[in-house]
N, C-alpha and C positions, 0 to 999 in steps of 0.2 A: 586491887582496884578497892576503893575507901568504904566505909562504912556506910556513909551517905546512900553508896547506889548497891549497897549488899544489905539491904533494910530486912532484919527479925518481923516476924511478923506473924500471927495466925488469922488466914483469910477463912471467913465464916461462908458458904454461897446456901442460901435459903433457894428451893427450886434446883438441887443439885442433882435430883433424877430427870431434869428438864432437857431441853433439845438446846437449849441455849447453852447449857452451862460444856453440855457433852461436842456441841460444832463448834463452840467458839473459845469456852473461857478453858476448860480445860490442856486444849492445846497452847493456848498464849500463857498459862502459867509455865508448862513442859520448857516452853524455848527459854524464857525470863530464866527457868532453871539450869537450862543446856548450856545459857551463855552468861553463865553468872550474873544476872540482874538480880537473883534474889540469893537472902543468904542460903547456906546451907542448913542452918539455925529455922527453919522454916517448920508450918503445918498445916493443911489444908481439914477442913471440917466440914462434911457435906451435912446438909440438912433438907428432907424433908418428909412425906408425909408415909411414905412405904416403908415398913419393920426389916430393911435390908439389913445383913453381917457387913463388915469393915470388908472381907470379904468378896462380898455382890458389889459393893461399892468401887473397890478397885478391881475390879475386874471390867466395872463398867469404865474406868477412866483410863485403864489400859487399851482397851479397845476404842478408845477416843484419840488417845496419843500414841498409838504402836506404828503406824504407817510412817511418821517422822521420827523414829525411835530408835535406840541402839540398846540391844540386850540388857550391859551393864548398868547404864545412866538410867535405864527405864525403872528395873528393879528399885534403884535408890530412890528415885521421885516417885513412885507407887509410895514406901513407906512411909513417907509424910502424910499420906490421906488417912483420913475415917471419918465415919458415917455417925449420924446422930438421928434417930426418929427426934421429931416435935412435932406436938400438937400447936399451932399458932397460935390458938385461943385458950392456950394452959398457961397461966403463970408460972405452974411446977415446973413442966416443959424446960422453959428457960430457966430457971431452977439447975436443975438437973445437965443442962448445957453447960453454964456456966462452971459449973465443977468438970466438966470434958476440959475445956478450953483452959482453966488452972492448972490443970493435972500436964497436958500438952504443954504449958507457958513452962511447966517445971521442968519437964525432959528434954527441953531445947532451947532451955537457957533464953525466950522472948519476955523482953522487959514492958509485958501487959502490951503489945503491940496488935490492936484488932483493928481489920476490916472486915464490914458487915455487905457482901453482896448481896441482894433483893434481884435475884432473875427467877421472877414471877411474878402473876397479875398483879396489877396494880391497886387494886382493890385493899389487899392487903400491906401495904407499904404501913400505913399509919399504923395497922395493929400489932406489926413488927417491933417499927422505929420506938415504941410506947411502951412494948412488955421490956425491950431491950435497955433502955434505963429504969424502970421500977423494977427490975428483978436484979440489977447492980450490975447488967455486965459491961456495961460503958462505964463502972467505975474503977478502974485500973489506972495504974504509976503509969502503962504509958498514951498512947494516943487513940483513939477512936473513932472512926472512918464509915460513912455512908453508903455507898457506893448503890445509886438508882438505874434502872434503866424507862427507858421512855414507854407509853406516854406518858410524862405528867401530867394527869389531870386530861380531862375531856374538851374544856376551855378555861377563859378566862377564871369565873365564879368558881369551878372543880378544884384548879390546880391555886388557887388563894387557899382555899377551903385545906388542902391536901398541902399546902407549904406551912399555913399553920398548926396543922396537926403534928409535921414532922418535926417543925421547930421547937416543940413542948419536949421534944427526947434528943435533940442533936442542936447543934450552931450552923449558921451559915457557912462557915469554913470550914463546919465537919462533914458537909453534903455534899457529895457528888454526883451530881446528875448527868447519867453519861450517854452522847450522841456521838456514835461509833463512825460517823463521818469527820467528827476533829483529831478522830487518832488517823487516818488516810497518811499515806506520806505525801503526795500532792497539794492535801488541801494544807496540811501544815506548810507548804516548801508556799504558799501564796507570801505568806509575809517577808520567805527570803527572797524571795524573786522582784518582791517590790520594795521593799528596802534596803536590800542590801544590793543595787544595782544602779549605777549612775544613770544608765540608757534608760530606766523605765523612770521612779519616781517622781524626776523635772517632768515627764510628761505624763500624769497619773491625775488628769483631772480633769475638766471639761473644754480646756483649751484644746488639747489635742485629740481625745477619746471622745468617740461619735456614740458608741452604746457598747454596752457589756452582755451578753449570753451566758445564760450558766442551763447546761439541759443533764439532769438524770434519768433515761431511760431502761426499760424495763422492757424482754420478751416477756416473761412470765406472768402470767394470770394471777390471781389472786389464792390460786392453788387451795389448802383446807383452811384460810385464813375467813371465809365467806361473813360469820358469823361476827368476827372481829373487824374486819371494812367497812359492813353496814354500818359500823357505829362510828369511823372513823371517815374512811374515803382518802383520796391523796394530798387532799388540801391539810388536815390535822396528818395524816399518815408523812406527808415529808417537807412540805412545804414552811410548817409551823417550827420545825426545829433544823432539818438538813441544808435544806433552802436556804432560809436566813439564816444561817450561819455562814453559808460563802459567800453571799452577801455582805455582813460583815464583814467578814476579814478581807473582802477586796476594796468594801470603804472607805475603812477608818482611818484615821493619820495614826503616824506614828505615834507609838507609845513613847514616854519618857525613860522606859527600862523595860526588860521583857521580865515582869514580874506578873502573875496572876493576876493581881488589883491592876494595875495600870493596862493592861491588853482588853480584860474584863470596862473598864471606863471606857476604854475608846469604840468598842462594839454596842454599848449601851448608846451612846452619843450618836451613833448609827441609826439605832433606832427610832431614837427618839427625831431623826431628822427625818425617817420615813413616811412621805403623804398615806394621810390615810384616807379610805376610799368609803362609801357606805353609799346605802341603798343605790338608785337609780345610776349612781357613778361607777359602782362594780363592773359590768356590764361593756365599760371604756375601758377597762385598763385590767379586768380579769375574763378568760375565759375557760370553761369546764367542758368536760367531755367522759363517755362513757364507749369502753369497744364494746363494738358488736361482733359476731365470728367474721371469719377470713384465714388466712394459711399465711404461715411461717415455716419456710425452709421446707415446703413440702406438703407439712402439715395441717390438714382441717381444725380449725376449734373455734369454741363454741363462745358464744357471745358472754359478756359478764352476771346478764339475768340469767343464765343457763345453768350459775356455777353451783356447788353444794352449798346451801346455809344461806341465796341470796333470794332474797324478795323478785319475783317474775317482774313487777313494776318497780324496781328500785331505781328514787333517783339520787343514789349516792355517785360518786363522780369518782373515775378512775383513772384521770388527767389533767392537771390544771397547766395552764399556762397565764402568767402575767407582765405587768409595766410595772416596775417600781422604780419610783421617783424620788430620791434623796436631796431634800432642799436645805443644803446648808453651801459655804465658800467653793468648796470644789466638786460637787458634782452636779450644782443647780441646772437642769436643764437636757442631762444624761440620762435616759433609760439604762435599767437593769433590766436584760428581758428574761425569765424564769419559763422554765416547763418540765414537766415531771410525769410520767403515767406507765401502765402496766399492760405489756401486749403491743408493744412499740417494734421498730423495725430490726433493734441493736440494742442489746446491752450496754450502756455508757453508760459514764460522767464525764462533762466535760465545760469547760468555761472559754469564752469565745472575747477576747475585747479586741474590739475592733477601732482602728486608729482613723483620725477622721483624714482627708484627702487634701493635699495641698493644694495649693491656690491653682495652680499653673502645671500641669505634667507635661513638658514636653516629650517626651520619649514612647507616649502611647503611640499606635495607629489613629485608634480612636478617643479620642479624650471625652468621650462621655460614658466609657467603659468602661475604668479606671479601675483595677484591682486595688483593691484595699490594704494597707498593714494589719496582720494580724500578730497578736497573739495567745496561743492557744495552748493552756493548760488542761492533761490528759489525766484526771483521777483513778479511773477505771474505767476496763481491764487494764489497760496501758496506765503506765506511772509517765509522766513527761512530759515536754513542752516543745512545740511548733511555732516556730518564727518564719511570718511567710514574709519575705519581701521583695523588691523588684528589682530585675537585673535583667541587662542584657544573657540572654542564652547560649543565641547563633549569634551567625554572620550575618543575618538577613538587617543590613542600616543598622541605625541606633535607637530599633524601639526596645523597649524593655518590655519583661514578662515574670510574672510571680515566681519566685524561686520559694524553698520550704527548708528551712533550716531544722535537725529535729534532734534530743537528743531526749535518750528512752534512758529511765532510771532502773526499772526493773527487767529490761530483755536479757540481759549477760545470764543471771539467774535469777529468776524466781522466786527462787527457794529462800534465800537469804531476805529478801523483804519482808520487815516487820510486821505484822499484822495488825491492823487499828485494835483488837480489845489487849494485843501484846503490849502496845505502846501505854494505850489509857490504863490500863491493871497496872506497869511499871509508875506512870505517874501520880497513880494513887498510891500507892506503897513510898511513894518521897515525897509526898506532900505536895504536888506538883499539880493546882488545880487550872492553869491556866487554858488547858483545853475541854475543861468543864463550862456548863450552861451557867452560870449565878442566877439566883432569883432574880433580879431584877429585869433580865435580859428574858427569862419566861414567860414575866409578867408582859413585857413589851409585845411579846412577838404572838403570844394568845388575843391581846389586843386588837391588834392587828386584824389578826387571820378572825379572828369574832365575830367584824363587822360584815365580814366578807359571806361568810355562814349564813347570817343572819338574812343577806338580801336575798342569798340562795332557794333558803328554807320558805320563802313567799312563792317564789315560781316554779313549776316541775319543768322541767329543761325536758330539749326530746332529744331523750338517747334511745334506742344508741348514736353516736355520731360519727366514728371514723371505725375501721376497719380493724382487728385485729394484725397485726403486721405493718402494718402505716404508723406516719411518728405525729397522730392527732389529729383530730377534727382541722375543717381548713379555715376556721375562725381562727388558730392559732397565727396561722399564716398572716392572715386580714391584720391581726392584731400591730406584726410590725410593718406592714407593706401601709397602712395608714400613714409610718413615720418614714418609709422612704426606707424602711431596710427589710432585710429578710435574713430567718433562719441561716444561717451557715451550719454545712452536713457535718454529721458527725460519727458516721460511720467509720472512715478511715483510720489506718489503723497505724498505729508507728511502726517503723522497722526496725 
């Protein structure tokens, strides 16, 4: 394995004592280490407010990774972890941190490569970024990269302000805005399915596709995130980032090469071509919902307004369905339907591409009820594809019936399927920004979403309007039926 695949770096994690670091970051770094994707000469510095010792920090990391670790590699892995308490508002704290980083770079022969991961609340992003520059932590002979979790702003003005503040310390090519959906196996496979198969790419347009549906549903409610969710809602939490990114990958033109600049350029063109909806138009294109009480797997569940830290008269949406129109040559007239919500029937993320019917199907008994050809991309919990075709299944005449051809990517050995964060940390260490969001993407998606938010803020909704355990409000179904379509079931699992 060459040096480009085994980068030497110090990974500095702000928010090292938090839930994200423990659940996602430490296991991901361990898998990179065990798989030889990171040099044995590396260091991880955990930064937090708690006055932990190295031993306490390492114990926390051990607890995070020990389920998938073996003793020998775990001991070696943990020896690379160090803890340093920092007051993020104190310049002297950053000076002390810089001394720690220089010492570790000397010990491990690391050429000044530093990755700063901000796994904490976004109100601290700008403060930390500016101190990192002003106190000399980015002034090294190697590279410096800043990884930022969502949400990147609350709307376009706040995102623009945050971006301007961060850009005072880091250039755009140093900023890695992470969207973990872009690290998922089958999201990354969208481009391959489209552009590497002659049976799909020539048909991937408005001549042959009638509609595309993207569903990302959860069975969980807001849990202990009520305070955050009241300020966010499903539109900001899911649509502005995850759902929009999947739309862009499905709709983009083939890039001239597989570089981050070219891929991002094609995604930006999609967002620019997306038809904006404002004011009274919003109700024609978007549906909002909020879960009430209901039952999932025999368990009675309370509604959103009864959750902790939620306003009893909350107007916050926990469900969004929408119809996106992309007004360009390839997609004019083809609706992209999206829906996402909490407390729904199943936890699943799927894309359904519905192809147009042929003009006259001679092989169906009822020609008014012909099953269309479908390409289903399963993103989670299953990873794979299903292709629905029509074929003769029995000896009952010459009539066709739908058959499904399945490929499951993670059925045989789910343990070996890389996690999204593992891929994205690996990409960042290697300087590959293709699966991170550029500011131009963030700006365009916030502008689109803000118009919807403003329309909803002017008129309170009749919430709650769907039961926990359902697939959302009835208006979501009517959004499609008005165009002659229906939501395809998403609960079926790959075998």
